[in-house]
C-alpha positions in Angstrom: -12.8 7.2 -16.2 -10.1 4.9 -14.8 -10.3 1.1 -14.6 -8.5 -0.2 -11.5 -7.7 -3.9 -11.6 -7.2 -4.8 -8.0 -7.7 -7.1 -5.0 -7.9 -6.8 -1.2 -4.2 -6.5 -0.6 -1.9 -3.7 0.6 -0.6 -3.1 -2.9 -4.1 -2.9 -4.3 -5.4 -0.7 -1.5 -2.6 1.9 -2.1 -4.1 2.9 -5.5 -7.8 2.8 -4.5 -7.0 5.1 -1.5 -5.2 7.5 -3.8 -8.0 7.5 -6.3 -10.5 8.3 -3.5 -8.2 11.0 -2.1 -8.0 12.6 -5.6 -11.8 12.3 -6.1 -11.4 10.6 -9.4 -14.1 8.5 -11.0 -13.0 4.9 -11.3 -14.3 1.4 -11.6 -12.7 -1.3 -9.4 -12.4 -4.5 -11.3 -11.7 -7.5 -9.0 -8.7 -9.7 -9.8 -9.0 -12.6 -7.4 -5.4 -13.6 -7.0 -6.4 -16.7 -4.9 -8.4 -18.0 -7.9 -5.7 -17.2 -10.4 -7.4 -14.3 -12.2 -4.0 -12.6 -12.5 -3.0 -15.2 -15.1 -5.9 -14.5 -17.4 -4.7 -13.4 -20.9 -6.7 -10.2 -20.9 -5.2 -9.1 -17.6 -1.7 -10.1 -18.7 -2.0 -7.6 -21.6 -2.3 -4.8 -19.0 0.0 -6.3 -16.3 2.6 -8.6 -17.9 4.1 -9.4 -14.5 0.7 -10.9 -13.5 0.5 -8.7 -10.4 -2.2 -6.3 -9.1 -2.8 -3.4 -9.2 -3.0 -2.2 -12.8 -4.9 0.7 -14.3 -6.3 1.8 -17.7 -6.9 5.5 -17.9 -9.4 6.0 -20.6 -8.9 9.7 -20.7 -5.3 9.4 -21.7 -5.0 5.9 -23.1 -2.4 5.0 -20.5 -2.2 1.4 -19.3 0.1 0.7 -16.3 1.2 -1.9 -13.8 3.3 -1.6 -10.6 1.7 0.3 -7.7 4.4 2.8 -7.1 4.6 3.8 -10.8 0.8 4.1 -10.9 0.8 6.4 -7.9 3.4 8.7 -9.3 1.5 8.8 -12.6 -1.8 9.6 -11.0 -0.3 12.3 -8.7 1.5 14.0 -11.6 -1.4 13.7 -14.0 -4.2 14.8 -11.7 -2.2 17.1 -9.4 -2.2 16.0 -5.9 0.0 14.6 -3.0 3.3 15.1 -4.8 4.1 18.7 -4.3 7.3 20.3 -5.8 8.6 21.3 -2.3 8.5 17.7 -1.1 8.9 15.7 -4.2 12.3 14.2 -3.4 11.3 13.2 0.1 8.1 11.7 -1.2 10.0 9.7 -3.8 12.6 8.6 -1.2 9.9 7.2 1.2 7.8 5.7 -1.6 10.9 3.8 -2.8 11.6 2.7 0.8 8.2 1.2 0.9 8.5 -0.4 -2.6 12.0 -1.8 -2.0 11.9 -2.7 1.7 8.8 -2.2 3.8 6.4 -4.0 1.4 8.5 -6.9 0.3 9.9 -7.7 3.8 6.4 -7.5 5.4 5.1 -9.6 2.6 7.6 -12.3 3.6 6.5 -11.8 7.2 2.9 -12.5 6.1 4.0 -15.7 4.3 6.0 -17.2 7.2 4.3 -15.7 10.3 0.7 -15.6 9.2 0.1 -18.3 6.5 2.9 -20.8 7.2 3.8 -20.5 10.8 5.7 -23.5 12.1 7.4 -24.4 8.8 10.7 -22.5 9.3 12.0 -21.2 12.6 14.8 -19.4 10.7 12.5 -17.6 8.3 10.1 -16.6 11.1 12.9 -15.1 13.1 14.5 -13.4 10.1 11.3 -11.7 8.9 9.9 -10.9 12.4 13.3 -9.2 13.2 13.3 -7.3 9.9 9.7 -6.2 10.4 10.5 -4.7 13.9 13.6 -3.0 12.4 11.5 -1.4 9.6 8.8 -0.3 12.0 11.6 1.3 14.1 12.8 3.2 11.0 9.3 4.4 10.4 8.7 5.3 14.0 11.9 7.4 14.1 10.9 9.2 10.9 7.4 9.9 12.2 8.8 11.3 15.4 10.1 14.2 13.2 6.8 15.2 11.6 3.2 14.5 11.2 3.7 12.5 8.0 6.7 10.8 6.4 7.6 13.5 3.9 6.2 16.8 5.0 2.5 17.0 4.0 0.3 14.0 3.5 1.4 12.3 0.3 1.4 9.2 -1.8 4.3 8.0 0.4 1.9 7.8 3.3 -0.8 6.1 1.2 1.7 3.5 0.0 3.0 2.7 3.5 -0.2 2.8 5.4 -2.0 -0.3 4.0 1.0 -2.5 4.9 0.8 -1.2 8.5 -2.9 -2.0 8.6 -1.8 -5.7 8.6 0.4 -5.2 11.7 -1.2 -8.2 13.4 -0.1 -10.5 10.6 3.4 -9.3 11.2 3.4 -9.9 14.9 3.7 -6.2 15.6 2.2 -4.4 18.6 1.8 -0.8 17.5 2.0 0.4 21.1 5.7 -0.3 20.8 5.9 2.3 18.1 3.9 5.2 19.3 4.7 7.6 16.4 3.6 5.0 13.9 0.4 4.3 15.9 -0.5 8.0 16.0 0.1 8.3 12.3 -1.8 5.1 11.5 -4.9 6.1 13.5 -4.9 9.6 12.0 -4.8 8.2 8.4 -7.3 5.5 9.3 -9.8 8.2 10.2 -9.8 9.8 6.7 -13.0 9.1 4.8 -11.1 8.5 1.5 -8.9 5.9 3.2 -11.9 4.1 4.6 -13.5 4.0 1.1 -10.4 3.0 -0.6 -9.6 0.2 1.9 -12.8 -1.6 1.1 -12.1 -2.0 -2.7 -12.9 -4.0 -4.6 -15.0 -5.6 -1.8 -15.5 -5.5 1.9 -13.4 -8.1 3.8 -13.0 -6.8 7.3 -13.2 -3.7 9.4 -10.0 -1.7 9.4 -7.9 -2.7 12.4 -8.0 0.1 15.0 -4.3 0.0 15.9 
């Protein structure tokens, strides 16, 4: 059994989607970041950086923070979505998400969704970067069904950030390859279950 400490954010949904895809038993433990739960002493013992998600794998005794590292651990430990023939490409696009797509879109959420009107410069900067990153992803998905060959943890890491395209001021019709990919993954039962952890907030945007 795996304890998943999570909240209703793209980073949290990455791991719950992977757990559902792997068919592993887990308990989703809410960490309400709006209420400050991430600063609780017991949570900080698992995630010293006070960020979700984090896991405790009771079968192995492993405790981990950082969504990308957790996904690699689960894929390697439980054998799925990180095949040897595609490993380098998967890692490449997982790191692209961790180092660029996620952080930059997170800034877009901050300035374009939550704090619109406070900084014209920041709004333009992050809206422009969001469009650039979607263009990179669209080009990649024009070369294949998924970002790294077969469906993988890279797709699962990127997809929840795309599910907030409206917060980023993105019209998916401008990125047809991304839209096709987004809708195909949206239809997966495991993705639908994982998206709604640790609680239901909204229907998954259709794209």
